C-alpha positions, 0 to 999 in steps of 0.5 A: 765678465761679459763675452759677446765675441767668439763661441765656446763649445758650451755656447755651441751646444746651447745654440744648437740645443731646442728645449757679476759683481758689475751688474747695476740693480735698476728698479723694476716696473709693474702694472695691472692691466685695465679690466672690468674690475680693475682697481688701483692697489699695492699689487704692482709694488709687491710684484716688482718687489718679488721679481727684483728679489729673485733676480738678485738671488739668481743673478739674472739681467732681467725677469718679467712675470704676469698672473691670471686670476679667473677673469680678473685684470691680469697683474704683470711686471718686469725688472732688470735690464736688457743687457748685462751690465748695461742700464737700459731697463726691460719695459713691459712691452719688451719681447722674450723668446719662448723657445719650445713653448712655441709648440703649444702655439702650433698645437693650437693651430692644428686645433684650429685647422681641425675645428675648421674641417681642414685636417683631422687628428688622424691625417697621416704624414703620407696623406698630408705630404703626398709630395714626400710619400714616395721617399718616406720611410714606411715607419713614418707614413701612418703617423698622424698629426695628433702623434706628432704633436704628442711626440709619439711619431719617433721622428729624430729629435733634432734637439742637438744637431751637429754644427754641420747639419745646422749649416745645412738646414740654414742653407735650404733655399726657398720659402719657408714652407719650401724649406720645411718640405726639403728638411722633411724630405731628408728627415722622413728618409732617416731611421726612426727615433729608437726611443719611446714615450717621453724619450722620443721628443722631437722638434722634427715632428713639430716641423712636420706638424707645421708642413701638414698645417701648410699643406691643408690650409695653403698658408705658411706657419708663420701667417697662421700664427698671425691670422689664427692666433695673434690677430684674434687674441689681440697679441701685438708683440709677437714675432719670430727669432730673437727679439733683438736684431741689427735692425731692432737692437733695443730689445732684451739680449739673451744671456748664458753662463759659461763658468764664471762668465756671462755670454751675451747673444750677439746680434747675429742672424746666423744664431737663429733657429733654422727656418725649417724648425720654426714651428718647434721653437721660434716665437717671441713676444711680451710677458703681457701677450704671453699671459693673454694667450695663457688666459685664453687656454685657462678660459678654454679649460674652464668652459668659459668663452675662448678662441676655440670650443672648450672640447679642443682645450680639453683634447690639447691638454688631455694626459696621454697614458703615462707620459708627461706630454699632452699636445704641445703641453706637459701635465703633472699633479702638484701637491699644493696646486693640484693639476698643473698644465705647464710649458717650459722653453729655453734655447740656452739664451732665454727662459720662459715657464707657463703654469695653468692651474684650472682647478684654481682658475689661475695662470702664471707666466714668467720669462727672463733674458737668461737661459739659466733662469729655470731655478728662479721661475720654478721658485717664483711661480707658486709664490706668485699664485699664492700672492695674486691669484688666491683669496 
């Protein structure tokens, strides 16, 4: 059953949160991107078959994946449909909403600003947002850029704000920079998040980091993404918000399950994340562009040529105490694959997983146009690394 109209209580929670028998089973498509040692092989068919098998088992509308192995060509592939129960197949250049994986992009912008001397890791909210300093609670005044990126600033979480608060945030006037400053003027007058460590996860903290970047550079966060990441990395599909809109409907729609029903994300701008929170989770891109982004981090962690000097990747990915968080990433040790740098993002309608394995010189990215694809991506990534990035 497909329900594209109306909104349930569960859908409302999905919408505000930031972290079928009739389904057709079309064939997927896959390729190996051209590179210096590109060779035709059976890898494309193997990847397509693995993705299709996982999609069937987990009853997902679509899946996409790309695997990076050292400096060799990236193997990428897609399977499934853009809309549940429809026949339009997902294409390699189609875009997926990466939700909270956006945070690592914001952290990388911060590293680029530090490298240029526009900011320092120790720039505080009071120094970086002087117009807000007089109204800022003293608990926030000395919170640094690095603490914001590591979820150590104790700002309110804003992972599931009330429907009324969401409406207020969407109604903020002005440019994207002005909206973020207005939002933060309210947030920084609120009581701090009482939790510490992992429990202090905060989307508002990333909005604050974005505002610090805008103050230091005189450029909007959106334009910084384009200028400092998209263009130099050669990414051609990056945008903001959900990929399918009324003006561009031929992109994957988001999906979510509600009991036995499958909900489809309508083409409704009111479903978008509020502009003020974009630095925490608004980017969309193709699986190939996401792989290029992951490959840059892999190269930086392996001290190869990358967008930034290797010391900045080490800083972004460095474990902080016992926390799972680094700056925009998570870090854990996998029994089979060793130290694992990861990101996972879902606003409830799409799901994306990034895994970087520096010890094995490999990375894998997986995306789905279903918010319920977490188990499928967790099952798939070790298999894809084993199949395409070893030997």
